C-alpha positions as CSV (number, residue, x, y, z in Angstrom):
1,M,-13.7,2.5,13.0
2,R,-16.6,1.7,15.4
3,R,-19.2,2.3,12.6
4,F,-17.8,-0.3,10.6
5,I,-17.2,-3.2,13.4
6,F,-20.6,-5.9,13.6
7,A,-19.1,-7.3,16.9
8,E,-16.6,-8.1,19.5
9,R,-16.2,-11.5,20.5
10,N,-13.3,-12.3,23.0
11,G,-11.4,-9.4,22.3
12,I,-11.4,-9.7,18.5
13,Y,-13.6,-7.1,16.1
14,I,-15.5,-8.8,13.8
15,I,-15.9,-6.4,10.7
16,D,-19.2,-5.8,9.1
17,L,-18.6,-7.4,5.4
18,K,-22.2,-5.7,4.6
19,K,-20.5,-2.5,5.1
20,T,-17.5,-3.3,3.5
21,L,-18.8,-4.3,0.3
22,R,-20.5,-1.0,0.2
23,Q,-17.1,0.7,0.7
24,V,-15.7,-1.3,-1.9
25,E,-18.3,-0.2,-4.8
26,L,-17.9,3.3,-3.8
27,A,-13.8,3.1,-4.2
28,Q,-15.2,1.3,-7.6
29,E,-16.8,4.0,-8.8
30,L,-14.1,6.7,-7.8
31,V,-11.8,4.5,-9.4
32,R,-13.4,4.6,-12.5
33,S,-14.3,8.2,-12.6
34,I,-10.4,9.2,-12.2
35,V,-9.4,6.7,-14.9
36,S,-11.8,8.1,-17.3
37,R,-10.8,11.3,-17.1
38,G,-7.2,10.1,-18.1
39,E,-5.5,9.9,-14.8
40,R,-3.7,6.8,-13.2
41,I,-4.2,5.4,-9.9
42,L,-1.0,4.7,-7.2
43,F,-1.0,1.3,-5.4
44,V,1.1,1.5,-2.5
45,C,2.2,-1.1,-0.1
46,T,5.2,-2.3,1.7
47,K,4.6,-5.7,3.1
48,K,6.6,-8.0,2.2
49,Q,4.3,-10.9,2.1
50,L,1.6,-8.8,0.0
51,R,4.3,-7.0,-2.5
52,Q,3.7,-9.3,-5.1
53,V,0.2,-9.2,-5.2
54,I,-0.3,-5.4,-5.5
55,Q,2.2,-5.3,-7.9
56,S,0.6,-8.0,-10.4
57,E,-2.7,-6.2,-9.4
58,A,-1.2,-2.6,-10.4
59,E,0.6,-4.1,-14.0
60,R,-2.6,-5.7,-14.4
61,S,-4.6,-2.1,-14.5
62,N,-1.8,-0.6,-16.3
63,S,-1.3,1.7,-12.7
64,F,1.8,2.5,-11.0
65,Y,2.9,1.3,-8.1
66,V,5.0,1.5,-4.9
67,T,6.2,-1.8,-3.1
68,E,9.6,-1.2,-1.5
69,R,9.6,2.1,0.6
70,W,7.7,5.0,0.5
71,L,10.1,7.5,-0.1
72,G,9.4,10.8,1.8
73,G,8.2,13.7,-0.8
74,M,7.4,11.4,-3.2
75,L,4.1,13.6,-3.8
76,T,5.2,16.7,-1.6
77,N,8.3,17.1,-4.1
78,F,7.6,15.4,-6.9
79,A,10.2,17.8,-8.7
80,T,12.8,16.0,-6.9
81,I,11.6,12.2,-7.6
82,K,11.2,13.4,-11.6
83,K,15.1,14.1,-11.5
84,Q,15.6,10.8,-9.9
85,I,13.5,8.9,-12.3
86,R,15.2,10.4,-15.1
87,R,18.2,9.9,-13.5
88,L,17.1,6.2,-13.8
89,R,16.0,6.0,-17.4
90,E,19.5,8.0,-18.5
91,L,21.5,4.9,-16.8
92,E,19.3,2.5,-18.5
93,R,19.6,3.8,-21.8
94,G,23.1,4.5,-21.6
95,Q,23.6,0.6,-20.5
96,E,21.2,-0.5,-23.9
97,E,23.2,2.4,-25.9
98,G,26.8,0.9,-24.3
99,A,27.4,4.4,-23.6
100,F,29.7,3.3,-20.4
101,D,31.8,0.5,-22.6
102,F,34.4,2.8,-22.3
103,Y,34.5,3.7,-18.7
104,T,36.7,2.1,-16.3
105,K,35.4,-1.1,-14.5
106,K,35.1,1.3,-11.2
107,E,32.8,3.4,-12.8
108,R,30.5,1.1,-14.4
109,L,30.5,-1.0,-10.9
110,M,29.3,2.3,-9.5
111,L,26.6,3.2,-11.8
112,D,25.5,-0.5,-12.1
113,R,24.9,0.2,-8.2
114,E,23.1,3.3,-8.7
115,R,20.9,2.1,-11.0
116,E,20.1,-0.9,-9.0
117,R,19.1,1.0,-6.2
118,L,17.0,3.2,-8.2
119,E,15.3,0.5,-10.1
120,K,14.4,-0.9,-6.7
121,Y,12.8,2.1,-5.3
122,L,11.2,3.6,-8.9
123,S,10.3,0.7,-10.9
124,G,6.7,0.9,-10.3
125,V,6.6,5.0,-10.7
126,K,9.0,5.5,-13.5
127,D,6.5,6.1,-15.9
128,M,5.0,8.7,-13.6
129,A,5.5,11.5,-15.1
130,R,2.5,13.9,-13.1
131,L,1.1,13.2,-9.9
132,P,-1.6,10.4,-9.9
133,G,-5.3,10.7,-9.4
134,A,-5.6,8.8,-6.5
135,L,-4.0,6.7,-4.3
136,F,-4.7,3.0,-3.3
137,V,-3.2,2.0,-0.2
138,V,-3.0,-1.3,1.5
139,D,-2.8,-0.5,5.6
140,S,-3.3,3.0,6.0
141,K,-1.6,3.4,9.2
142,K,1.4,1.8,8.4
143,E,1.7,4.1,5.3
144,R,0.4,7.5,7.1
145,I,3.2,9.3,5.3
146,A,1.9,8.7,2.0
147,V,-1.6,9.6,3.4
148,Q,-0.8,12.6,4.8
149,E,1.0,13.7,1.7
150,A,-1.7,12.8,-0.8
151,N,-4.3,14.7,2.2
152,K,-2.1,17.9,1.7
153,L,-2.3,18.0,-1.8
154,G,-5.8,17.1,-2.2
155,I,-5.3,13.6,-3.9
156,P,-8.3,11.2,-3.0
157,V,-7.0,8.2,-0.8
158,L,-9.2,4.6,-1.0
159,A,-7.7,2.6,1.9
160,I,-8.1,-0.9,3.3
161,A,-8.5,0.1,7.0
162,D,-8.3,-2.3,10.4
163,T,-9.8,-1.7,13.1
164,N,-6.9,0.1,14.4
165,A,-7.1,2.9,11.7
166,D,-8.1,6.0,11.5
167,P,-11.0,6.4,8.6
168,D,-11.7,10.4,8.6
169,V,-8.2,10.9,7.1
170,L,-9.5,8.3,4.1
171,T,-11.5,9.4,1.0
172,V,-12.7,6.1,0.8
173,P,-11.9,4.0,4.1
174,I,-12.8,0.1,3.1
175,A,-13.0,-1.6,6.8
176,G,-10.9,-5.5,6.1
177,N,-7.8,-7.3,7.4
178,D,-4.8,-5.2,5.5
179,D,-2.4,-8.4,6.8
180,A,-4.4,-11.2,5.2
181,I,-3.6,-11.7,1.4
182,R,-7.2,-13.4,0.8
183,S,-8.6,-10.2,2.0
184,V,-5.5,-7.7,0.2
185,T,-6.3,-9.7,-2.8
186,V,-9.8,-9.7,-3.2
187,I,-9.8,-5.8,-2.5
188,S,-6.9,-5.3,-4.6
189,A,-8.1,-7.2,-7.7
190,A,-11.9,-5.0,-7.4
191,M,-10.0,-1.8,-7.9
192,A,-7.8,-3.1,-10.5
193,D,-10.5,-4.5,-12.4
194,A,-12.7,-1.2,-12.0
195,A,-9.5,0.9,-13.3
196,H,-8.9,-1.9,-16.4
197,E,-12.6,-1.7,-17.4
198,A,-13.1,2.2,-17.4
199,R,-9.8,2.2,-19.4
200,M,-10.9,0.4,-21.9
201,S,-14.4,2.2,-22.1
202,M,-12.1,5.0,-23.3
203,P,-12.3,6.2,-26.7
204,D,-8.9,5.0,-28.6
205,E,-7.9,8.8,-29.1
206,A,-8.7,9.5,-25.6
207,R,-6.6,6.6,-24.5
208,R,-4.0,7.5,-26.6
209,R,-3.9,11.1,-25.3
210,A,-3.4,9.9,-21.7
211,D,-0.5,7.2,-22.9
212,E,1.5,10.6,-24.5
213,A,0.8,12.4,-21.3
214,E,2.7,10.1,-19.1
215,V,5.8,9.2,-21.7
216,T,8.9,10.1,-21.0
217,S,11.8,10.1,-23.4
218,Y,15.7,10.1,-23.4
219,S,18.4,10.7,-25.4
220,T,21.7,10.4,-24.7
221,E,22.5,13.5,-26.4
222,T,19.6,15.5,-26.0
223,G,19.2,14.4,-22.1
224,A,15.6,13.9,-20.4
225,G,12.2,15.3,-21.1
226,A,8.9,14.9,-20.4
227,P,5.6,16.4,-22.4
228,A,4.1,16.9,-18.8
229,D,7.2,18.6,-17.6
230,R,6.9,21.6,-20.1
231,G,5.0,24.0,-18.6
232,D,6.8,23.8,-15.1
233,R,10.1,24.5,-16.8
234,D,8.3,27.6,-18.7
235,G,7.2,29.0,-15.7
236,Q,10.2,29.1,-13.9
237,K,12.4,32.3,-14.4
238,R,16.3,31.7,-15.4
239,R,18.8,32.9,-12.6
240,P,20.4,36.2,-13.7
241,R,23.6,35.4,-14.2
242,R,26.1,37.9,-12.2
243,K,28.7,40.3,-14.0
244,R,32.0,40.1,-13.0
245,R,34.6,43.3,-13.6
246,A,37.6,41.6,-15.5
247,T,40.7,41.8,-14.2
248,G,44.2,41.6,-15.4
249,G,47.1,39.3,-14.6
250,P,46.9,35.6,-13.3
251,G,44.0,36.6,-11.4
252,A,41.7,36.5,-14.8
253,G,42.4,33.1,-16.0
254,G,40.7,31.9,-12.5
255,M,38.0,34.4,-13.0
256,G,37.2,33.1,-16.2
257,A,36.8,29.2,-14.8
258,E,34.7,30.7,-12.2
259,G,32.0,32.4,-14.5
260,G,32.3,29.0,-16.6
261,A,30.9,27.0,-13.5
262,E,28.5,29.2,-12.4
263,G,26.9,29.2,-16.2
264,G,27.2,26.1,-16.0
265,D,25.0,25.9,-12.6
266,A,22.5,28.4,-14.5
267,E,22.1,26.1,-17.2
């Protein structure tokens, strides 16, 4: 971060705000280009004192956010995360439709706990049916796992980097104090403004298509399905069912039950 430091006095490094402003403008241009092509930004900040700031700016710009804890593999193992998101939607829809009214009190309590746990960690990304176009990270050193996953997948990373961070792993490092509420509020608001402006400048038809790409629907009868997932399912090959030789006697019923379980697994 030496190139972003203006001077050092009494062991305290002073950041060159002119260079910070230049990096903010570069980050805004990148955000506009990403949002203009129908993708969305993922805001990442797990610091307690900054969670509300990041959540409000992300919601204002129609972006995703992670403010509780970064789940390992949220990007690199996104297929598993999508299963958890479908499970959360299933529990929410079941509660709204009263599908769990006939369950026992203990079963309803267990389902409520599962829903609350998933809601806590996935509330900001439960509409994310595909990988985000870019990450905006507060404190790239603390959120190093998120930065590593984004770099592995080639996703641009815009991050507020303090003087102890490594700017080489960031697409656009923004030098600033990542612990101060005021500095984080100003920079995150600039990113949210750029995303909001780009979204509003999109034609209505393009905006509608972008919104439809993120919609995930669920029905208690047909299950969950997301338009963005259909291509993944079509590319998967169904595992062939192993043939078993039928035998007579008492073992025949057990073999049939095993075959039924196997069929359910293939389903």
